C-alpha positions in Angstrom: 105.6 121.9 142.9 108.1 120.2 140.6 107.5 116.7 139.6 110.0 113.9 139.5 110.1 114.1 135.7 111.1 117.7 135.7 113.8 117.0 138.3 115.2 114.2 136.1 115.2 116.4 133.0 117.0 119.2 134.9 119.7 116.8 136.1 120.2 115.5 132.6 120.5 119.0 131.3 123.1 119.9 133.9 125.2 116.8 133.1 125.1 117.7 129.4 126.2 121.3 130.2 129.1 120.0 132.2 130.1 117.6 129.5 129.9 120.3 126.9 132.2 122.6 128.9 135.0 120.0 129.5 137.0 119.0 126.4 137.5 115.2 126.0 141.1 114.0 126.1 141.8 111.7 123.2 145.2 109.9 122.9 145.9 109.3 119.3 148.9 106.9 118.5 150.1 107.1 114.9 152.3 104.4 113.5 155.9 105.6 113.0 156.9 106.2 109.5 159.3 103.6 108.2 162.8 104.8 108.1 164.8 104.3 104.9 167.6 101.9 105.1 171.0 103.5 105.1 172.8 103.2 101.8 175.4 100.6 101.7 178.5 101.5 99.8 179.5 98.5 97.7 183.1 98.8 96.6 184.1 98.1 93.0 185.6 94.7 92.4 189.2 94.6 91.2 190.6 93.2 88.0 189.2 93.1 84.5 185.7 93.6 85.6 184.1 95.4 82.6 182.7 92.1 81.1 181.3 91.2 84.5 179.6 94.5 85.0 178.2 94.5 81.4 176.8 91.0 81.9 175.4 91.8 85.4 174.5 95.5 85.3 172.8 95.4 88.7 175.9 93.8 90.2 175.7 96.0 93.3 172.4 94.4 94.2 174.2 91.1 94.7 175.3 92.5 98.0 171.7 91.9 99.2 171.4 88.2 98.3 173.0 85.0 99.6 176.0 83.7 97.7 174.0 80.9 96.0 171.9 83.5 94.2 174.9 85.7 93.4 176.7 82.8 91.8 173.6 81.9 89.7 173.5 85.5 88.5 176.9 85.6 86.9 176.9 84.1 83.4 180.6 83.6 83.2 180.7 81.1 86.0 177.6 79.0 85.1 179.6 75.8 85.0 180.9 76.3 88.5 177.4 77.3 89.7 176.2 74.0 88.2 178.9 72.2 90.1 177.9 73.5 93.5 174.1 73.5 92.9 173.3 70.0 91.7 173.5 70.9 88.0 176.4 68.6 87.2 175.4 65.9 89.6 172.1 66.0 91.6 173.9 64.3 94.5 176.2 67.3 94.9 174.4 70.5 96.0 176.3 72.6 98.6 174.3 75.8 98.2 172.7 75.5 101.6 176.2 75.2 103.1 177.5 78.2 101.2 174.5 80.3 102.3 175.5 79.8 105.9 178.8 81.6 105.3 180.8 83.9 105.6 182.9 82.5 102.8 185.5 83.5 100.2 184.6 81.6 97.0 187.1 81.2 94.1 184.8 80.6 91.1 186.6 79.3 87.9 185.3 80.8 84.7 183.5 78.7 82.1 186.7 79.0 80.0 188.7 77.6 82.9 186.5 74.5 83.0 186.7 74.2 79.2 190.5 74.0 79.5 190.4 70.8 81.6 191.8 67.6 80.1 189.3 65.8 77.8 187.0 63.7 79.9 188.0 65.3 83.2 184.7 67.2 83.6 182.7 64.1 82.7 184.7 62.1 85.3 183.8 64.7 87.9 180.1 64.5 87.0 180.2 60.8 87.5 182.0 60.9 90.8 180.1 62.7 93.6 182.9 62.4 96.1 185.5 63.9 93.7 183.1 66.7 92.7 182.3 67.6 96.3 186.0 67.7 97.1 186.6 70.0 94.1 183.8 72.3 95.2 184.9 72.7 98.7 188.5 73.2 97.7 187.4 76.5 96.1 185.9 77.8 99.4 187.3 79.0 102.7 185.8 80.8 105.7 186.0 84.6 105.8 184.8 87.8 104.3 188.0 89.2 102.8 188.3 91.9 100.2 191.0 92.1 97.5 193.5 93.8 99.8 193.3 91.2 102.5 192.6 87.9 100.8 196.3 87.0 100.5 197.8 84.2 102.6 197.8 80.5 102.9 194.4 79.4 104.1 192.7 76.1 104.9 189.8 75.4 102.6 186.5 73.7 103.4 187.9 70.6 101.7 190.5 70.4 104.4 193.7 71.2 102.5 195.2 74.6 101.9 195.3 77.1 99.1 197.9 79.8 98.7 196.7 83.3 97.7 199.3 85.9 96.7 199.0 89.6 95.7 196.2 92.0 96.2 193.7 94.1 94.5 193.6 93.2 90.8 196.9 91.3 90.9 196.0 88.1 92.7 197.3 84.6 92.0 196.1 81.3 93.6 198.3 78.3 93.9 200.9 79.8 91.6 198.7 79.1 88.5 195.2 80.6 88.7 195.0 84.4 88.1 192.2 86.7 89.1 189.8 87.8 86.5 187.5 89.9 88.7 186.9 90.0 92.5 185.9 90.3 95.2 182.3 90.6 94.2 180.2 91.2 97.2 177.3 88.9 98.1 175.4 89.1 101.3 177.5 86.5 103.1 180.5 86.0 100.8 183.2 87.5 98.5 183.4 86.0 95.1 186.6 85.9 93.0 186.4 84.8 89.4 189.6 83.0 88.4 191.0 81.7 85.1 192.0 78.1 86.3 190.2 75.3 88.1 192.1 74.6 91.3 193.2 71.0 91.8 192.8 69.6 95.4 195.2 66.8 94.5 198.0 69.5 94.1 197.8 71.8 97.1 200.7 74.0 98.1 203.1 72.8 100.7 201.5 73.3 104.1 202.9 76.1 106.2 205.1 74.9 109.0 204.5 77.0 112.2 207.7 78.7 113.4 208.2 78.2 117.1 210.6 80.7 118.7 211.3 78.8 121.8 214.6 78.1 123.5 214.9 74.5 124.5 216.9 74.2 127.7 218.4 70.8 128.3 219.3 70.1 131.8 222.0 67.5 132.2 222.0 65.8 135.5 225.4 64.5 136.5 225.2 61.7 139.0 228.4 61.2 140.9 228.9 57.7 142.2 231.3 57.3 145.0 233.0 54.0 144.8 234.1 52.8 148.1 236.9 50.2 148.0 236.8 47.9 150.9 240.3 46.8 151.8 240.5 43.6 153.5 243.5 43.4 155.7 244.8 39.9 155.7 246.5 38.8 159.0 248.9 35.9 158.4 248.0 33.0 160.6 250.5 32.0 163.3 252.6 29.1 162.3 252.1 25.9 164.3 255.1 25.3 166.6 257.2 22.4 165.6 256.7 19.4 167.6 
């Protein structure tokens, strides 16, 4: 006669046999392998860009950083970078604005600032309002390459600049010539120019041409004058008495 212990052992052995005969289903989830970022083709800037490329050998990497970092990475525009980042006057730092682009930035070279009239740069340093106005006059909204940047455009300062030409032959406000541009930053296109633009001497604003035919309707009012003729009846003469 089997005991309860032997029955329990037999049941346990049966369960073990069944478990051994049925494979366990295990769901394994592996993290997906990170996909490489697609290569971004950074076009060559236009103009006399050999000095720029020599000074900034990793210039294509500027495409991955905001414009404030890109400006700070170009040695030939260190004065302009100081003007927009608080270096000339701690009260004037517009880098956070520029980093919220997209912007086209015309950055005068260090030599361009050196050509200013004596004392003019010192006057800008001492006048935060004038320096801010100068900074914003060199910036307008957009992401335009050398083929498309031409036109007359409103700057962030409020008045217009005039950009003529394309590729390596670009002129701004009839005086400043392109040295090298447009250098790609993450949110901007940078154009190094050989003159400091003067917001006090903007180009004549464009006058919109309206092709409309103005129709003038002339209303002629005819007034009818009525002449009332009063017929006078001579009175009867009194009879002679």
